[in-house]
C-alpha positions as CSV (number, residue, x, y, z in Angstrom):
1,M,-12.9,25.7,56.3
2,K,-13.0,28.8,54.1
3,P,-14.0,28.2,50.5
4,I,-11.3,28.6,47.9
5,T,-11.9,31.3,45.4
6,P,-10.5,30.5,42.0
7,L,-7.8,32.7,40.6
8,L,-8.8,33.7,37.0
9,P,-6.6,35.6,34.6
10,P,-8.0,38.6,32.8
11,R,-10.2,37.8,29.8
12,L,-8.6,37.9,26.4
13,R,-9.5,41.0,24.3
14,P,-9.2,41.7,20.6
15,G,-5.6,42.7,19.8
16,D,-4.2,40.2,22.4
17,T,-1.7,37.6,21.2
18,I,-2.4,33.9,21.5
19,G,0.7,31.6,21.3
20,I,0.2,28.4,19.4
21,V,2.8,25.8,20.3
22,S,3.6,22.4,18.9
23,P,6.2,21.2,21.4
24,S,6.6,17.5,20.4
25,T,5.8,17.1,16.7
26,P,5.5,19.4,13.7
27,V,2.2,20.2,12.1
28,N,2.2,17.6,9.3
29,V,0.5,17.9,5.9
30,E,-2.6,16.1,7.1
31,L,-3.2,18.6,9.9
32,D,-2.0,21.7,8.1
33,G,-5.5,22.7,6.9
34,Q,-7.0,22.3,10.4
35,F,-4.1,24.3,11.8
36,R,-4.6,27.2,9.3
37,N,-8.3,27.2,9.8
38,G,-7.8,27.5,13.6
39,V,-5.4,30.4,13.1
40,R,-7.8,32.1,10.7
41,F,-10.7,31.7,13.2
42,L,-8.7,33.2,16.1
43,E,-7.6,36.1,13.8
44,S,-11.2,36.6,12.7
45,L,-12.0,37.2,16.4
46,G,-9.4,40.0,16.5
47,F,-6.6,38.1,18.1
48,K,-3.0,38.0,16.9
49,C,-1.3,34.6,16.6
50,S,2.3,33.7,17.4
51,R,3.3,30.3,16.1
52,W,6.1,28.3,17.5
53,I,6.7,25.1,15.5
54,Y,8.8,22.1,16.4
55,N,11.9,21.6,14.3
56,P,12.4,17.9,13.8
57,A,15.8,18.5,12.1
58,A,17.2,20.1,15.2
59,K,15.3,17.5,17.4
60,K,14.2,20.3,19.8
61,S,11.6,23.1,19.9
62,E,12.9,26.3,18.6
63,G,11.2,29.7,18.8
64,K,10.6,29.9,15.1
65,Q,7.6,32.0,14.3
66,G,5.7,31.5,11.1
67,E,7.7,28.5,9.9
68,L,4.7,27.4,7.9
69,G,4.5,30.7,6.1
70,I,1.1,31.6,7.5
């Protein structure tokens, strides 16, 4: 049997966009600081961040960027 070669995507480079998704629950007050720190860290590495946050009022995930005002 021939060995399977893993299929790897290209490496992320500064300037690339990383999508941050919260599909099931919103980022609550307790986690907001950790969320912001994570975004700042990724941005400090040169990445752009696209944020898609769950909207509990609509009871579904909506493509709302920057709902936290970050």
